[in-house]
VEXBA-578276 format. One record per residue: residue in one letter; x, y, z of N, C-alpha, C in turn; chain. Coordinates in nm, 2 decimals. Example, Ala and Ser with C-alpha at 12.3 -4.5 7.8 and 13.67 -1.06 7.14 Angstrom:
<pts>
   code     n.c1     n.c2     n.c3    ca.c1    ca.c2    ca.c3     c.c1     c.c2     c.c3   unit
      A     1.32    -0.57     0.78     1.23    -0.45     0.78     1.32    -0.33     0.78      A
      S     1.28    -0.22     0.71     1.37    -0.11     0.71     1.29     0.00     0.79      A
</pts>
This chain:
<pts>
   code     n.c1     n.c2     n.c3    ca.c1    ca.c2    ca.c3     c.c1     c.c2     c.c3   unit
      D    -2.43    -0.81     0.38    -2.29    -0.84     0.33    -2.27    -0.99     0.33      A
      V    -2.25    -1.05     0.22    -2.24    -1.20     0.22    -2.10    -1.24     0.19      A
      T    -2.01    -1.15     0.16    -1.87    -1.19     0.12    -1.76    -1.14     0.21      A
      A    -1.78    -1.03     0.27    -1.68    -0.98     0.36    -1.70    -1.02     0.50      A
      A    -1.68    -1.15     0.53    -1.71    -1.21     0.66    -1.62    -1.16     0.76      A
      P    -1.64    -1.19     0.89    -1.56    -1.13     1.00    -1.41    -1.16     0.98      A
      R    -1.33    -1.07     1.01    -1.19    -1.08     0.98    -1.10    -1.14     1.09      A
      R    -1.17    -1.18     1.20    -1.10    -1.24     1.31    -1.03    -1.37     1.26      A
      G    -0.91    -1.38     1.28    -0.84    -1.50     1.24    -0.81    -1.51     1.09      A
      F    -0.82    -1.40     1.02    -0.81    -1.39     0.88    -0.67    -1.44     0.84      A
      R    -0.57    -1.38     0.90    -0.43    -1.41     0.87    -0.40    -1.56     0.90      A
      A    -0.45    -1.61     1.01    -0.42    -1.75     1.04    -0.49    -1.84     0.94      A
      T    -0.60    -1.81     0.89    -0.67    -1.89     0.79    -0.59    -1.89     0.66      A
      I    -0.54    -1.78     0.62    -0.46    -1.77     0.50    -0.34    -1.86     0.51      A
      M    -0.27    -1.85     0.62    -0.15    -1.92     0.65    -0.18    -2.07     0.64      A
      Q    -0.30    -2.11     0.70    -0.33    -2.25     0.71    -0.37    -2.31     0.57      A
      L    -0.45    -2.24     0.49    -0.51    -2.29     0.37    -0.45    -2.24     0.24      A
      G    -0.37    -2.13     0.25    -0.33    -2.07     0.12    -0.18    -2.09     0.09      A
      R    -0.11    -2.15     0.18     0.04    -2.17     0.16     0.07    -2.32     0.13      A
      N     0.16    -2.34     0.04     0.20    -2.48     0.01     0.27    -2.54     0.13      A
      A     0.25    -2.67     0.14     0.31    -2.74     0.25     0.45    -2.80     0.21      A
      N     0.53    -2.83     0.31     0.65    -2.90     0.29     0.75    -2.83     0.19      A
      F     0.75    -2.69     0.20     0.84    -2.61     0.12     0.82    -2.62    -0.03      A
      V     0.70    -2.67    -0.07     0.67    -2.68    -0.22     0.66    -2.53    -0.27      A
      T     0.71    -2.51    -0.38     0.71    -2.37    -0.44     0.60    -2.37    -0.55      A
      L     0.55    -2.25    -0.57     0.45    -2.23    -0.68     0.50    -2.27    -0.81      A
      S     0.62    -2.22    -0.85     0.68    -2.25    -0.98     0.69    -2.40    -1.00      A
      S     0.71    -2.48    -0.90     0.73    -2.63    -0.92     0.59    -2.69    -0.96      A
      L     0.48    -2.62    -0.93     0.35    -2.67    -0.97     0.31    -2.63    -1.11      A
      L     0.39    -2.54    -1.17     0.36    -2.49    -1.31     0.47    -2.53    -1.40      A
      G     0.44    -2.54    -1.53     0.54    -2.56    -1.63     0.63    -2.44    -1.65      A
      S     0.74    -2.45    -1.72     0.83    -2.34    -1.74     0.76    -2.22    -1.81      A
      R     0.68    -2.25    -1.91     0.62    -2.14    -1.98     0.52    -2.07    -1.89      A
      D     0.44    -2.14    -1.82     0.34    -2.07    -1.73     0.41    -2.00    -1.62      A
      T     0.53    -2.05    -1.57     0.60    -1.98    -1.47     0.65    -1.84    -1.52      A
      E     0.70    -1.85    -1.65     0.75    -1.72    -1.71     0.63    -1.62    -1.73      A
      R     0.52    -1.67    -1.77     0.40    -1.58    -1.79     0.36    -1.52    -1.66      A
      L     0.36    -1.60    -1.55     0.33    -1.55    -1.42     0.43    -1.45    -1.37      A
      A     0.56    -1.47    -1.39     0.66    -1.38    -1.35     0.64    -1.24    -1.42      A
      R     0.61    -1.24    -1.55     0.59    -1.12    -1.63     0.47    -1.04    -1.58      A
      V     0.36    -1.10    -1.55     0.24    -1.03    -1.51     0.26    -0.98    -1.36      A
      A     0.33    -1.06    -1.28     0.36    -1.02    -1.14     0.44    -0.90    -1.14      A
      E     0.54    -0.89    -1.22     0.63    -0.77    -1.22     0.55    -0.65    -1.28      A
      R     0.46    -0.67    -1.37     0.38    -0.57    -1.43     0.30    -0.51    -1.32      A
      L     0.25    -0.59    -1.22     0.16    -0.55    -1.12     0.24    -0.50    -0.99      A
      G     0.37    -0.50    -1.00     0.45    -0.46    -0.89     0.47    -0.57    -0.78      A
      I     0.45    -0.69    -0.81     0.46    -0.80    -0.72     0.59    -0.88    -0.74      A
      P     0.69    -0.88    -0.65     0.81    -0.96    -0.67     0.77    -1.10    -0.68      A
      P     0.81    -1.17    -0.79     0.77    -1.31    -0.81     0.80    -1.40    -0.69      A
      G     0.90    -1.37    -0.62     0.94    -1.45    -0.51     0.83    -1.45    -0.40      A
      Q     0.76    -1.34    -0.39     0.65    -1.34    -0.29     0.54    -1.44    -0.32      A
      L     0.53    -1.48    -0.44     0.42    -1.57    -0.48     0.46    -1.72    -0.46      A
      E     0.59    -1.74    -0.45     0.64    -1.88    -0.44     0.59    -1.97    -0.33      A
      P     0.57    -1.91    -0.21     0.51    -2.00    -0.11     0.36    -2.03    -0.12      A
      L     0.29    -1.96    -0.21     0.15    -1.96    -0.21     0.09    -2.07    -0.30      A
      R    -0.02    -2.12    -0.26    -0.09    -2.22    -0.35    -0.15    -2.14    -0.46      A
      P    -0.17    -2.21    -0.58    -0.22    -2.13    -0.70    -0.34    -2.05    -0.68      A
      W    -0.44    -2.10    -0.60    -0.56    -2.02    -0.58    -0.53    -1.89    -0.51      A
      L    -0.45    -1.89    -0.41    -0.42    -1.76    -0.34    -0.33    -1.67    -0.43      A
      A    -0.24    -1.72    -0.50    -0.16    -1.64    -0.60    -0.26    -1.58    -0.70      A
      S    -0.36    -1.65    -0.74    -0.46    -1.59    -0.84    -0.53    -1.47    -0.78      A
      I    -0.57    -1.49    -0.65    -0.64    -1.38    -0.58    -0.55    -1.26    -0.57      A
      R    -0.42    -1.28    -0.54    -0.33    -1.17    -0.52    -0.31    -1.10    -0.65      A
      L    -0.30    -1.17    -0.76    -0.29    -1.11    -0.89    -0.42    -1.02    -0.92      A
      S    -0.53    -1.08    -0.90    -0.66    -1.01    -0.93    -0.68    -0.88    -0.85      A
      L    -0.64    -0.89    -0.72    -0.65    -0.77    -0.63    -0.56    -0.66    -0.68      A
      N    -0.43    -0.70    -0.71    -0.34    -0.60    -0.76    -0.38    -0.54    -0.89      A
      S    -0.44    -0.63    -0.98    -0.48    -0.58    -1.11    -0.60    -0.48    -1.10      A
      M    -0.69    -0.51    -1.01    -0.80    -0.42    -0.98    -0.75    -0.29    -0.93      A
      A    -0.66    -0.29    -0.83    -0.60    -0.17    -0.78    -0.53    -0.09    -0.89      A
      A    -0.46    -0.16    -0.98    -0.40    -0.09    -1.09    -0.49    -0.02    -1.18      A
      Q    -0.62    -0.07    -1.19    -0.72    -0.01    -1.27    -0.80     0.10    -1.20      A
      G    -0.77     0.13    -1.07    -0.83     0.23    -1.00    -0.94     0.18    -0.91      A
      F    -0.96     0.05    -0.89    -1.06     0.00    -0.80    -1.01    -0.01    -0.66      A
      E    -1.09     0.02    -0.56    -1.05     0.01    -0.42    -1.14    -0.09    -0.35      A
      S    -1.08    -0.18    -0.28    -1.17    -0.28    -0.21    -1.27    -0.22    -0.11      A
      R    -1.23    -0.11    -0.05    -1.32    -0.05     0.05    -1.43     0.04    -0.02      A
      S    -1.41     0.05    -0.15    -1.52     0.13    -0.22    -1.63     0.04    -0.27      A
      G    -1.62    -0.09    -0.25    -1.72    -0.18    -0.29    -1.85    -0.17    -0.20      A
      D    -1.96    -0.21    -0.25    -2.08    -0.20    -0.18    -2.08    -0.27    -0.04      A
      D    -2.01    -0.38    -0.03    -2.01    -0.45     0.09    -1.94    -0.37     0.20      A
      G    -1.83    -0.31     0.17    -1.76    -0.22     0.27    -1.85    -0.10     0.31      A
      I    -1.91    -0.04     0.21    -1.99     0.08     0.24    -2.11     0.04     0.32      A
      I    -2.18    -0.07     0.29    -2.30    -0.11     0.36    -2.26    -0.15     0.51      A
      A    -2.14    -0.22     0.52    -2.10    -0.26     0.66    -2.08    -0.13     0.74      A
      D    -2.01    -0.03     0.68    -1.99     0.09     0.76    -2.12     0.16     0.80      A
      M    -2.21     0.17     0.70    -2.34     0.23     0.73    -2.42     0.16     0.84      A
      T    -2.41     0.02     0.83    -2.48    -0.06     0.93    -2.43    -0.03     1.07      A
      R    -2.30    -0.03     1.08    -2.24     0.00     1.22    -2.28     0.14     1.27      A
      V    -2.27     0.24     1.18    -2.31     0.37     1.22    -2.45     0.38     1.26      A
      A    -2.54     0.31     1.19    -2.68     0.31     1.22    -2.72     0.22     1.34      A
      G    -2.62     0.14     1.39    -2.65     0.06     1.50    -2.74    -0.06     1.46      A
      K    -2.73    -0.10     1.34    -2.81    -0.22     1.29    -2.73    -0.35     1.31      A
      Q    -2.80    -0.46     1.31    -2.74    -0.59     1.33    -2.68    -0.63     1.19      A
      L    -2.55    -0.68     1.20    -2.48    -0.71     1.08    -2.46    -0.87     1.08      A
      G    -2.50    -0.93     0.98    -2.48    -1.08     0.97    -2.41    -1.12     0.84      A
      Y    -2.38    -1.25     0.83    -2.31    -1.29     0.71    -2.37    -1.43     0.66      A
      L    -2.37    -1.45     0.53    -2.41    -1.58     0.48    -2.30    -1.68     0.48      A
      E    -2.18    -1.64     0.49    -2.07    -1.74     0.51    -1.95    -1.67     0.58      A
      T    -1.86    -1.75     0.63    -1.75    -1.69     0.70    -1.62    -1.70     0.61      A
      V    -1.52    -1.63     0.65    -1.39    -1.63     0.58    -1.34    -1.77     0.57      A
      Q    -1.35    -1.85     0.68    -1.31    -1.98     0.68    -1.38    -2.06     0.57      A
      E    -1.51    -2.05     0.56    -1.59    -2.12     0.46    -1.55    -2.08     0.32      A
      Q    -1.52    -1.95     0.30    -1.48    -1.90     0.17    -1.35    -1.97     0.13      A
      F    -1.25    -1.97     0.21    -1.12    -2.02     0.17    -1.12    -2.17     0.17      A
      E    -1.20    -2.23     0.24    -1.21    -2.38     0.23    -1.26    -2.42     0.10      A
      I    -1.34    -2.34     0.03    -1.39    -2.37    -0.10    -1.27    -2.37    -0.20      A
      F    -1.18    -2.27    -0.19    -1.06    -2.27    -0.27    -0.97    -2.38    -0.24      A
      A    -0.95    -2.41    -0.11    -0.85    -2.51    -0.07    -0.89    -2.65    -0.11      A
      A    -1.02    -2.67    -0.14    -1.07    -2.80    -0.17    -1.07    -2.83    -0.33      A
      L    -1.03    -2.73    -0.40    -1.02    -2.74    -0.55    -0.91    -2.85    -0.58      A
      R    -0.94    -2.92    -0.69    -0.84    -3.01    -0.74    -0.72    -2.93    -0.80      A
      P    -0.60    -2.99    -0.80    -0.48    -2.92    -0.84    -0.50    -2.86    -0.98      A
      A    -0.56    -2.94    -1.07    -0.58    -2.89    -1.21    -0.67    -2.76    -1.21      A
      A    -0.77    -2.76    -1.13    -0.86    -2.65    -1.12    -0.79    -2.53    -1.06      A
      E    -0.71    -2.55    -0.96    -0.63    -2.44    -0.90    -0.54    -2.38    -1.00      A
      K    -0.47    -2.46    -1.08    -0.38    -2.40    -1.18    -0.46    -2.33    -1.29      A
      A    -0.58    -2.38    -1.33    -0.66    -2.31    -1.42    -0.71    -2.18    -1.37      A
      F    -0.74    -2.17    -1.24    -0.78    -2.05    -1.18    -0.67    -1.94    -1.18      A
      L    -0.55    -1.99    -1.15    -0.43    -1.90    -1.16    -0.40    -1.85    -1.30      A
      M    -0.40    -1.94    -1.39    -0.37    -1.90    -1.53    -0.48    -1.81    -1.59      A
      A    -0.60    -1.83    -1.55    -0.71    -1.74    -1.59    -0.68    -1.60    -1.55      A
      A    -0.63    -1.58    -1.42    -0.60    -1.45    -1.37    -0.48    -1.39    -1.45      A
      V    -0.38    -1.48    -1.48    -0.27    -1.43    -1.56    -0.31    -1.38    -1.70      A
      A    -0.40    -1.46    -1.76    -0.45    -1.42    -1.89    -0.53    -1.29    -1.89      A
      Q    -0.60    -1.26    -1.78    -0.68    -1.14    -1.77    -0.58    -1.02    -1.76      A
      V    -0.47    -1.04    -1.68    -0.38    -0.93    -1.67    -0.31    -0.91    -1.81      A
      E    -0.28    -1.02    -1.88    -0.22    -1.00    -2.01    -0.31    -0.93    -2.11      A
      E    -0.44    -0.96    -2.09    -0.54    -0.89    -2.18    -0.55    -0.74    -2.16      A
      G    -0.52    -0.70    -2.04    -0.52    -0.56    -2.01    -0.65    -0.51    -1.96      A
      P    -0.65    -0.38    -1.93    -0.77    -0.32    -1.86    -0.90    -0.31    -1.95      A
      S    -0.88    -0.33    -2.08    -1.00    -0.33    -2.17    -1.06    -0.46    -2.17      A
      G    -1.02    -0.56    -2.10    -1.07    -0.69    -2.10    -1.19    -0.71    -2.01      A
      G    -1.20    -0.84    -1.95    -1.32    -0.88    -1.89    -1.37    -0.79    -1.78      A
      L    -1.29    -0.75    -1.69    -1.34    -0.67    -1.57    -1.40    -0.54    -1.62      A
      A    -1.34    -0.47    -1.71    -1.39    -0.34    -1.76    -1.53    -0.36    -1.83      A
      E    -1.54    -0.47    -1.91    -1.67    -0.50    -1.98    -1.78    -0.54    -1.88      A
      L    -1.74    -0.61    -1.77    -1.84    -0.64    -1.67    -1.89    -0.51    -1.60      A
      V    -1.79    -0.43    -1.56    -1.83    -0.30    -1.49    -1.92    -0.22    -1.58      A
      T    -1.89    -0.21    -1.71    -1.97    -0.13    -1.80    -2.11    -0.19    -1.81      A
      A    -2.12    -0.32    -1.83    -2.25    -0.39    -1.84    -2.34    -0.37    -1.71      A
      W    -2.27    -0.38    -1.60    -2.35    -0.36    -1.47    -2.39    -0.22    -1.45      A
      S    -2.30    -0.12    -1.48    -2.33     0.02    -1.46    -2.44     0.06    -1.55      A
      E    -2.46     0.00    -1.67    -2.56     0.03    -1.76    -2.69    -0.04    -1.73      A
      G    -2.69    -0.13    -1.63    -2.81    -0.21    -1.60    -2.84    -0.32    -1.69      A
      D    -2.74    -0.36    -1.77    -2.77    -0.46    -1.87    -2.73    -0.60    -1.81      A
      T    -2.82    -0.66    -1.74    -2.79    -0.78    -1.66    -2.77    -0.90    -1.76      A
      N    -2.84    -0.90    -1.87    -2.82    -1.01    -1.97    -2.68    -1.01    -2.02      A
      R    -2.64    -0.89    -2.06    -2.50    -0.88    -2.11    -2.40    -0.91    -2.00      A
      F    -2.43    -0.86    -1.88    -2.34    -0.89    -1.77    -2.32    -1.05    -1.75      A
      D    -2.44    -1.11    -1.75    -2.44    -1.26    -1.73    -2.36    -1.33    -1.84      A
      R    -2.38    -1.29    -1.97    -2.31    -1.35    -2.08    -2.16    -1.33    -2.06      A
      Q    -2.12    -1.21    -2.03    -1.97    -1.18    -2.01    -1.92    -1.26    -1.89      A
      F    -1.99    -1.26    -1.79    -1.95    -1.33    -1.67    -1.93    -1.48    -1.69      A
      Q    -2.03    -1.54    -1.75    -2.02    -1.68    -1.78    -1.90    -1.71    -1.87      A
      A    -1.87    -1.62    -1.97    -1.76    -1.64    -2.06    -1.63    -1.64    -1.98      A
      T    -1.62    -1.57    -1.87    -1.49    -1.56    -1.80    -1.47    -1.69    -1.72      A
      L    -1.58    -1.77    -1.70    -1.57    -1.90    -1.62    -1.60    -2.02    -1.71      A
      S    -1.58    -2.00    -1.84    -1.60    -2.12    -1.93    -1.47    -2.19    -1.95      A
      G    -1.47    -2.28    -2.05    -1.35    -2.35    -2.08    -1.30    -2.45    -1.98      A
      D    -1.18    -2.41    -1.92    -1.12    -2.50    -1.82    -1.17    -2.48    -1.68      A
      L    -1.27    -2.40    -1.66    -1.31    -2.36    -1.53    -1.45    -2.40    -1.48      A
      P    -1.51    -2.51    -1.53    -1.64    -2.55    -1.48    -1.64    -2.59    -1.34      A
      E    -1.54    -2.65    -1.28    -1.53    -2.68    -1.14    -1.53    -2.55    -1.06      A
      L    -1.46    -2.45    -1.11    -1.46    -2.32    -1.04    -1.60    -2.26    -1.04      A
      R    -1.66    -2.26    -1.15    -1.79    -2.20    -1.17    -1.89    -2.26    -1.07      A
      N    -1.88    -2.39    -1.06    -1.98    -2.46    -0.97    -1.94    -2.44    -0.82      A
      A    -1.81    -2.44    -0.79    -1.77    -2.43    -0.65    -1.78    -2.29    -0.60      A
      L    -1.74    -2.19    -0.68    -1.73    -2.05    -0.63    -1.86    -1.98    -0.65      A
      F    -1.95    -2.02    -0.74    -2.07    -1.95    -0.76    -2.20    -2.03    -0.75      A
      I    -2.22    -2.13    -0.83    -2.34    -2.20    -0.83    -2.37    -2.27    -0.70      A
      D    -2.28    -2.35    -0.64    -2.30    -2.41    -0.52    -2.32    -2.31    -0.40      A
      R    -2.24    -2.21    -0.40    -2.25    -2.10    -0.30    -2.39    -2.03    -0.31      A
      N    -2.43    -2.01    -0.44    -2.56    -1.94    -0.46    -2.67    -2.02    -0.40      A
      R    -2.66    -2.15    -0.42    -2.77    -2.24    -0.36    -2.77    -2.23    -0.21      A
      R    -2.65    -2.24    -0.15    -2.65    -2.23     0.00    -2.70    -2.10     0.05      A
      W    -2.66    -1.99    -0.02    -2.71    -1.86     0.02    -2.86    -1.85     0.01      A
      T    -2.91    -1.90    -0.10    -3.05    -1.90    -0.12    -3.13    -1.97    -0.01      A
      Q    -3.08    -2.08     0.04    -3.14    -2.15     0.15    -3.14    -2.07     0.27      A
      R    -3.03    -2.00     0.30    -3.01    -1.92     0.42    -3.10    -1.79     0.41      A
      I    -3.11    -1.74     0.29    -3.20    -1.62     0.27    -3.35    -1.66     0.29      A
      A    -3.38    -1.78     0.24    -3.52    -1.83     0.25    -3.55    -1.85     0.40      A
      R    -3.46    -1.90     0.48    -3.48    -1.91     0.63    -3.50    -1.77     0.69      A
      L    -3.42    -1.67     0.64    -3.43    -1.53     0.69    -3.56    -1.47     0.65      A
      M    -3.61    -1.50     0.54    -3.74    -1.45     0.49    -3.86    -1.50     0.58      A
      K    -3.84    -1.61     0.65    -3.95    -1.66     0.73    -3.95    -1.59     0.87      A
      G    -3.85    -1.50     0.90    -3.85    -1.43     1.02    -3.93    -1.30     1.01      A
      A    -3.92    -1.22     1.12    -3.99    -1.09     1.12    -3.90    -0.98     1.08      A
      G    -3.96    -0.86     1.04    -3.89    -0.75     1.01    -3.84    -0.75     0.86      A
      K    -3.75    -0.65     0.83    -3.69    -0.63     0.70    -3.54    -0.66     0.71      A
      A    -3.49    -0.70     0.60    -3.34    -0.73     0.59    -3.29    -0.68     0.45      A
      L    -3.17    -0.62     0.46    -3.10    -0.58     0.34    -2.99    -0.68     0.31      A
      I    -2.99    -0.74     0.20    -2.89    -0.85     0.17    -2.81    -0.80     0.05      A
      A    -2.68    -0.79     0.07    -2.59    -0.74    -0.04    -2.51    -0.86    -0.09      A
      A    -2.49    -0.88    -0.22    -2.41    -0.98    -0.28    -2.34    -0.93    -0.40      A
      G    -2.22    -0.99    -0.42    -2.15    -0.95    -0.54    -2.23    -0.97    -0.67      A
      A    -2.21    -0.89    -0.77    -2.29    -0.89    -0.89    -2.28    -1.03    -0.96      A
      G    -2.17    -1.09    -0.95    -2.15    -1.22    -1.01    -2.24    -1.33    -0.95      A
      H    -2.30    -1.30    -0.84    -2.38    -1.40    -0.77    -2.53    -1.38    -0.80      A
      L    -2.56    -1.27    -0.87    -2.70    -1.23    -0.89    -2.76    -1.26    -1.03      A
      A    -2.68    -1.25    -1.13    -2.73    -1.26    -1.27    -2.75    -1.41    -1.31      A
      G    -2.84    -1.43    -1.40    -2.86    -1.56    -1.46    -2.95    -1.66    -1.38      A
      D    -2.98    -1.77    -1.44    -3.07    -1.87    -1.38    -3.01    -1.93    -1.26      A
      N    -2.87    -1.94    -1.26    -2.80    -2.00    -1.15    -2.75    -1.90    -1.05      A
      G    -2.80    -1.78    -1.06    -2.77    -1.68    -0.96    -2.87    -1.68    -0.84      A
      V    -2.84    -1.61    -0.74    -2.93    -1.61    -0.62    -3.07    -1.57    -0.66      A
      V    -3.08    -1.47    -0.74    -3.22    -1.42    -0.79    -3.29    -1.53    -0.86      A
      G    -3.22    -1.60    -0.95    -3.28    -1.71    -1.02    -3.32    -1.83    -0.93      A
      F    -3.24    -1.86    -0.83    -3.28    -1.97    -0.74    -3.39    -1.93    -0.64      A
      L    -3.40    -1.80    -0.61    -3.51    -1.75    -0.52    -3.64    -1.76    -0.60      A
      R    -3.63    -1.72    -0.73    -3.75    -1.73    -0.81    -3.80    -1.88    -0.83      A
      A    -3.70    -1.97    -0.84    -3.73    -2.11    -0.85    -3.80    -2.16    -0.73      A
      K    -3.77    -2.10    -0.61    -3.84    -2.14    -0.49    -3.98    -2.07    -0.47      A
      G    -4.01    -1.99    -0.57    -4.15    -1.93    -0.56    -4.15    -1.79    -0.51      A
      Y    -4.03    -1.73    -0.49    -4.03    -1.59    -0.44    -4.04    -1.50    -0.56      A
      R    -4.11    -1.39    -0.54    -4.12    -1.28    -0.64    -4.01    -1.18    -0.62      A
      V    -3.93    -1.17    -0.72    -3.81    -1.08    -0.71    -3.82    -0.98    -0.82      A
      S    -3.83    -0.85    -0.78    -3.84    -0.74    -0.88    -3.73    -0.65    -0.87      A
      R    -3.70    -0.58    -0.98    -3.59    -0.49    -0.99    -3.65    -0.35    -0.97      A
      Q    -3.59    -0.27    -0.88    -3.64    -0.14    -0.85    -3.56    -0.03    -0.93      A
</pts>
């Protein structure tokens, strides 16, 4: 499990890194048109717009995405990471992480204001597009085993105004994870490593970086 790091101090980390300082409101960081768009999609997802006001744009974006996924029938505990974590604990296996919650959120917190806003408005646009949009297409491509199609669709969701996000949230993290996996591979025994699908496909995914290091990676 590389993404669901230990939850100890989770709320404190959110409060520290995900809220605006000095009583700055989210709407004050957006133009009037974007504020109106945000309010409409928030209400569609059952989020009172006022709940988003204290949040930094990156955290508001995550809130929208989680609610949107829930509205489409996805459950966070139904993901592979949660299932594998539960199985690991039941089996008495050692559970480790490639990064911590603190490290994850520090990536978002370090984004430039323009990139944060682009991240939020991308989430708004996805909700406006509806369930037939990006997420549904990604799920279909992955469930059919079409990794090339998945990669094309995934890259399309992070194009345009989001190159900084693509580098910070995926490419740079994939490189760090690859280094940690390479160190793990030098040890004894066997390891099961689970990563989100967006981190696997393409030349800049974990699989691509492992192959570039000389590892043979095959699909079972």
